[in-house]
C-alpha positions in Angstrom: 8.1 -13.3 -23.7 7.4 -15.6 -26.3 7.5 -19.3 -24.9 3.7 -20.4 -24.0 3.3 -22.0 -20.3 0.7 -25.4 -21.9 -1.2 -27.3 -19.8 -0.5 -31.2 -20.1 -4.0 -33.2 -19.6 -3.5 -35.1 -16.2 -0.3 -33.4 -14.9 0.1 -33.7 -11.5 0.5 -30.7 -9.4 3.8 -31.3 -8.2 5.4 -31.4 -11.8 3.4 -28.3 -13.0 4.7 -26.1 -10.3 8.4 -27.4 -11.0 7.2 -26.3 -14.6 6.1 -22.6 -13.6 8.7 -22.4 -11.6 10.7 -22.4 -14.4 8.5 -20.8 -16.7 8.0 -17.9 -14.2 12.0 -17.6 -13.8 13.4 -17.5 -17.7 10.7 -14.9 -17.7 12.1 -12.8 -14.6 9.8 -12.7 -12.5 11.3 -11.9 -9.2 10.3 -14.8 -6.8 9.1 -17.9 -9.4 8.5 -20.3 -6.9 6.5 -18.4 -4.7 4.7 -16.6 -7.1 3.6 -20.6 -8.8 2.4 -21.7 -5.6 0.3 -19.1 -5.0 -0.9 -19.1 -8.5 -1.8 -22.9 -7.5 -3.8 -22.2 -4.6 -5.7 -19.4 -5.9 -6.6 -21.6 -8.9 -7.6 -24.5 -6.6 -9.8 -22.4 -4.1 -11.6 -21.7 -7.3 -12.1 -25.3 -8.5 -12.9 -26.5 -5.0 -14.4 -23.5 -3.9 -12.9 -23.7 -0.4 -10.0 -21.7 1.0 -6.3 -22.9 0.2 -3.0 -22.6 1.8 0.1 -22.4 0.7 0.8 -25.8 3.4 -1.8 -27.3 1.7 -0.9 -26.9 -1.3 2.6 -28.6 -1.2 0.8 -31.4 1.1 -1.7 -31.7 -3.0 1.4 -31.8 -4.6 3.0 -34.6 -2.4 -0.1 -36.7 -2.7 -0.5 -35.9 -6.4 -3.2 -34.2 -6.6 -3.7 -33.5 -10.5 -3.3 -29.5 -11.6 -6.3 -27.9 -11.7 -7.1 -26.7 -15.3 -7.4 -22.8 -14.5 -3.0 -22.8 -13.4 -2.1 -22.1 -16.9 -3.4 -19.2 -18.1 -2.6 -18.0 -14.3 1.0 -19.1 -15.1 1.0 -17.5 -18.6 -0.2 -14.5 -17.2 2.6 -14.0 -14.4 5.1 -15.0 -17.5 3.9 -11.7 -19.0 4.5 -9.8 -16.1 0.9 -8.5 -14.8 1.4 -8.7 -11.1 0.3 -11.9 -9.1 -2.6 -9.7 -7.9 -4.1 -8.3 -10.8 -3.9 -12.3 -11.7 -6.2 -12.7 -8.5 -7.8 -9.7 -7.5 -6.6 -9.7 -4.2 -4.0 -8.6 -2.2 -3.2 -9.4 1.8 -2.4 -6.0 4.0 -1.9 -6.6 7.0 -4.6 -8.6 8.5 -6.7 -7.8 4.9 -7.5 -9.4 2.1 -7.7 -5.8 -0.4 -9.8 -5.6 -3.5 -7.3 -4.6 -6.4 -6.5 -4.8 -10.3 -6.1 -2.3 -12.9 -6.1 0.9 -12.2 -5.2 1.2 -8.6 -1.4 1.2 -6.7 -0.9 -2.4 -5.1 -0.1 -2.2 -1.4 3.4 -3.5 -0.5 4.4 -4.6 3.2 6.4 -1.7 3.4 3.4 0.2 3.7 2.4 -2.2 6.7 5.1 -1.2 8.3 3.9 2.8 8.1 0.6 1.9 9.8 3.0 0.1 12.6 4.4 3.7 13.2 1.3 5.5 13.3 -0.7 2.9 15.3 2.0 3.1 18.4 2.5 7.3 17.3 -1.6 7.1 18.0 -1.3 5.2 20.8 1.2 7.7 22.3 -1.4 10.6 21.2 -3.4 8.9 23.7 -1.3 8.2 26.7 -0.3 12.2 26.4 -3.8 13.1 26.6 -3.3 14.5 23.0 -6.3 12.0 21.4 -9.8 11.3 23.2 -9.3 8.4 24.8 -13.3 7.3 23.7 -12.7 7.2 20.4 -14.1 9.8 18.3 -10.4 11.0 16.7 -10.1 12.4 13.0 -7.7 9.8 11.7 -6.8 10.9 7.7 -5.5 8.5 5.2 -4.1 11.0 1.6 -3.6 9.6 -1.3 -5.5 6.4 -0.3 -5.7 4.3 -3.5 -6.7 1.1 -2.4 -7.9 1.9 0.8 -4.8 -0.3 2.9 -4.1 2.2 5.1 -8.2 3.6 6.3 -9.3 -0.1 6.0 -6.3 -1.1 8.6 -7.1 1.9 10.8 -10.3 1.4 10.7 -10.3 -2.3 11.9 -7.4 -1.7 14.4 -8.5 1.1 16.0 -12.2 1.0 15.7 -14.6 3.5 17.5 -12.5 6.6 15.6 -13.9 9.0 12.2 -11.4 7.5 9.7 -11.5 9.6 6.4 -10.0 8.4 3.1 -8.7 10.6 0.3 -8.0 9.4 -3.3 -8.0 11.6 -6.4 -8.7 9.0 -9.1 -12.0 8.1 -9.8 -10.6 4.3 -11.0 -8.6 3.9 -7.8 -11.4 5.6 -5.3 -13.8 2.9 -6.3 -11.0 0.4 -4.8 -11.0 2.7 -1.8 -14.9 2.6 -1.1 -15.1 -1.0 -1.8 -12.3 -1.9 0.6 -13.5 0.1 3.0 -17.0 -0.3 2.8 -17.7 -2.1 5.8 -15.8 -0.7 8.0 -16.9 3.0 8.4 -14.4 4.4 6.6 -15.5 8.1 4.8 -13.9 7.9 1.5 -14.0 11.6 -0.5 -13.2 11.6 -4.2 -10.8 14.6 -4.6 -7.6 16.2 -4.3 -5.8 16.0 -1.0 -4.7 19.3 -1.2 -7.6 20.8 -1.7 -10.0 19.3 1.0 -12.7 21.1 1.8 -12.1 23.8 4.6 -13.5 23.0 8.3 -11.1 20.4 9.1 -7.9 22.7 9.8 -6.9 21.9 13.0 -9.1 18.4 13.4 -6.8 16.0 13.0 -5.3 13.4 15.6 -2.8 11.6 12.6 -2.8 11.2 9.7 -0.7 8.7 7.6 -0.2 8.8 3.7 1.9 6.5 1.2 1.6 9.7 -1.8 3.3 9.6 -4.9 7.1 10.2 -4.4 9.0 8.6 -7.2 11.7 10.6 -9.5 10.7 10.3 -12.5 13.4 8.5 -14.2 15.6 7.9 -11.3 15.0 4.1 -11.3 14.4 1.3 -14.4 11.3 0.2 -12.4 9.8 -3.3 -13.4 7.4 -4.0 -15.7 4.8 -5.2 -12.6 5.1 -1.1 -11.8 5.8 0.4 -15.0 3.8 -0.9 -16.8 0.2 -1.7 -14.6 0.7 0.7 -11.5 -1.1 3.8 -12.2 1.6 6.5 -12.9 -0.5 9.5 -10.6 0.4 7.0 -7.2 3.7 6.6 -8.7 5.7 9.9 -9.3 6.0 12.8 -7.3 7.2 15.5 -9.3 10.3 17.8 -9.9 13.8 16.3 -10.2 13.6 14.6 -7.0 10.4 13.7 -6.7 9.5 16.0 -3.7 6.7 18.9 -5.6 3.8 16.5 -4.2 5.3 15.1 -1.5 6.0 18.9 0.3 3.0 20.4 -0.9 1.2 17.4 0.8 3.4 18.0 4.2 2.3 21.4 4.0 -1.3 21.1 3.4 -0.7 18.2 6.6 0.4 20.7 8.9 -2.3 22.7 8.7 -5.0 19.7 9.2 -3.6 18.8 12.4 -4.2 19.8 15.6 -1.1 20.7 18.5 0.5 17.2 18.8 -1.1 15.6 16.0 1.3 12.6 14.4 2.0 12.5 10.7 3.9 10.2 9.0 4.6 10.4 5.3 6.5 7.1 3.5 8.9 8.2 0.5 11.5 7.5 -1.5 15.3 6.3 0.3 16.8 9.4 -1.0 14.2 11.8 0.8 14.2 11.0 3.9 16.8 14.2 4.8 15.3 16.9 2.5 11.8 15.6 4.1 13.3 15.9 7.7 14.4 19.7 7.5 11.1 20.3 5.7 8.7 18.5 8.3 10.6 21.0 10.9 10.1 23.8 8.7 6.2 23.2 8.3 6.0 23.2 12.6 6.8 19.7 13.8 8.9 18.5 16.7 10.4 15.0 17.3 11.0 14.7 13.8 12.5 11.1 13.0 13.5 9.4 10.0 12.0 5.4 10.1 13.3 2.7 8.4 11.6 0.0 6.2 12.3 -3.7 6.2 15.5 -3.6 4.7 17.0 -1.2 6.6 16.6 1.9 4.1 15.0 5.2 5.0 11.7 4.8 4.2 9.2 7.3 6.6 9.4 10.6 7.9 7.1 11.4 11.1 6.9 13.9 13.6 4.4 15.7 16.0 3.0 19.4 14.9 3.9 21.5 17.7 2.4 24.3 19.1 4.1 27.8 16.8 3.0 28.9 13.8 4.4 26.5 10.2 6.4 28.3 7.7 6.4 27.8 3.9 8.0 24.1 3.6 9.8 25.3 0.5 12.0 28.3 1.6 
């Protein structure tokens, strides 16, 4: 984008927000007004040294508050399609604020819904006597990235052993930072090659693995240029190579009755449902995201021995 967003000395916040919205809209940003306000809130927080809500941004704009000096560079960066979360260094996830930046996948609202389903299933395991009512159950977040799922599980079901597994060293650094105060164990390594001894010990696995079929979509610049490739592409023509391999490993790790939920592309639901059943899962279901698209497949490990999921 050749145009620049220049700060006007003495410009009001209201006027700067209007210009920022127009600038971001021309740049192709999907939510220009919301992003302008969020960037203003962040800039005001830095300037005032205290939290600033969107409601306060709107009130300050009406009252003629001068625009914060840092707003121009933030809007400029967003116009270059740098993700909003990279500019602020943080991403909301359920009740948490996670640290994010270059080298880690930015958590999406769809994964918040995955956590909803995982927690509901975990509580069902407790009700059925398939998990220890006193806690101390083993819960896994495979391909953890920012640590969003692990942090949510540890926060909302405390007292359990939560293990987050992340292969990429740069992403694993964020996993550690975001779970440091929550008692989460972070393992840097391949989710397919976890140390032996965990087989049959896990009550719940929640995972958002790489699954995008390469070349299937024209990805937005925020994704294509800034999310790490390792977190995006699942391998193979359908993007299912890694999800299927992970499914096979999850079947080994779960105890009988344990629950697996996996996020995936909306084109992959039927193939994964069949693979779940072949791998020895029962009560397999396809679950929809906020837009009504099949985004997650889940099931409970049955007592019968699993088959090869690629058969």
